[in-house]
C-alpha positions in Angstrom: 29.2 110.1 23.6 31.6 107.2 24.0 34.7 109.5 23.7 33.4 111.8 26.3 32.4 108.9 28.7 36.0 107.3 28.1 37.7 110.5 28.8 35.9 111.3 32.1 36.6 107.7 33.1 40.3 108.3 32.7 40.0 111.6 34.6 38.0 110.3 37.3 40.1 107.2 37.9 43.4 109.3 37.6 44.7 107.2 34.7 44.9 110.4 32.5 47.8 111.5 34.6 50.4 108.9 33.0 49.4 110.4 29.7 50.1 113.8 30.6 53.4 112.8 32.2 54.2 111.0 29.0 53.6 114.2 26.8 55.1 116.6 29.4 58.1 114.9 30.7 59.3 112.5 28.1 60.0 109.0 27.7 58.0 106.4 29.8 59.2 103.4 31.4 58.6 100.0 29.5 55.7 99.3 31.8 54.4 102.7 31.6 54.6 102.7 27.6 52.4 99.4 27.6 50.0 100.9 30.0 49.8 104.0 27.7 49.5 101.9 24.5 46.8 99.9 26.3 45.0 103.3 27.3 45.3 104.6 23.6 44.1 101.3 22.2 41.2 101.4 24.2 40.1 104.7 23.4 40.7 104.1 19.9 38.7 100.9 19.8 35.9 102.7 21.6 35.9 105.5 19.2 37.2 104.7 15.8 33.6 104.7 14.3 33.3 108.2 15.2 36.0 109.5 12.9 34.5 111.2 9.7 36.0 112.4 6.5 35.1 116.1 5.6 35.0 117.7 2.2 34.2 121.3 1.7 33.6 123.0 -1.5 34.8 126.6 -1.4 33.6 129.1 -3.8 35.9 131.4 -5.6 36.2 135.0 -4.2 38.7 137.9 -4.5 42.0 136.3 -4.5 40.9 132.8 -3.9 40.5 130.5 -6.8 38.0 128.3 -4.5 38.1 124.5 -4.7 37.9 121.7 -2.3 39.1 121.5 1.3 39.5 118.2 3.1 39.9 117.1 6.8 38.8 114.9 9.4 36.4 115.3 12.2 34.7 113.2 14.8 31.2 112.7 15.9 30.5 114.5 19.3 26.8 113.7 19.7 24.5 111.0 18.7 22.3 113.7 17.2 24.9 114.7 14.5 27.0 117.4 15.8 30.8 117.1 14.6 33.9 118.7 15.7 36.6 119.6 13.1 39.2 122.4 12.1 37.9 125.6 11.4 40.1 126.1 8.3 38.5 123.0 6.7 35.0 124.5 6.7 35.8 127.9 6.5 33.8 129.8 3.9 32.6 126.5 2.5 29.7 126.6 0.1 28.8 123.1 0.9 29.9 120.4 3.3 29.9 116.5 3.0 30.9 114.2 5.4 31.6 110.4 4.8 31.4 108.2 7.9 33.0 104.9 8.7 30.5 102.9 7.2 31.0 104.7 3.7 27.9 106.6 3.9 28.0 110.3 3.0 25.8 113.1 4.3 25.4 117.0 3.8 26.3 119.1 6.8 26.1 122.7 7.7 28.5 124.8 9.9 27.0 125.4 13.3 29.6 127.8 14.6 33.6 128.0 15.0 36.6 129.8 16.5 39.2 130.8 13.8 41.9 131.8 16.3 41.6 128.4 17.8 41.0 126.5 14.6 38.0 124.5 15.8 34.6 124.2 14.4 31.1 122.4 14.8 29.2 121.2 12.0 25.9 119.3 12.0 24.6 116.5 9.7 21.3 114.4 9.7 21.7 110.6 9.1 18.7 109.4 7.7 17.6 106.0 8.9 17.3 103.2 6.3 
């Protein structure tokens, strides 16, 4: 995907080091800040359409009243795999994603790791 390609380019070129330095060591110089902003904008522009809204319907059980859980995720692959937080889709009775183009699709949970709060869901976007 575009996000993975951008991340690999940054890694291979050494440009990601500046971002790591910013996170780990504090405030950058003005030149570094501009550079980091430009990198962030490039990554954002290349991937903004990959961000999705996720709504999960959770059934009532035990002490849980059930209800709706919402969150975000991003499309990981062109064939419909999406990464999100585990707590957003945990025990979901149904999952709906809404893409940046406004179209909504049903999704299913593929797997997840509760301890790391990460999950993968899958949807099929029907061609029009």
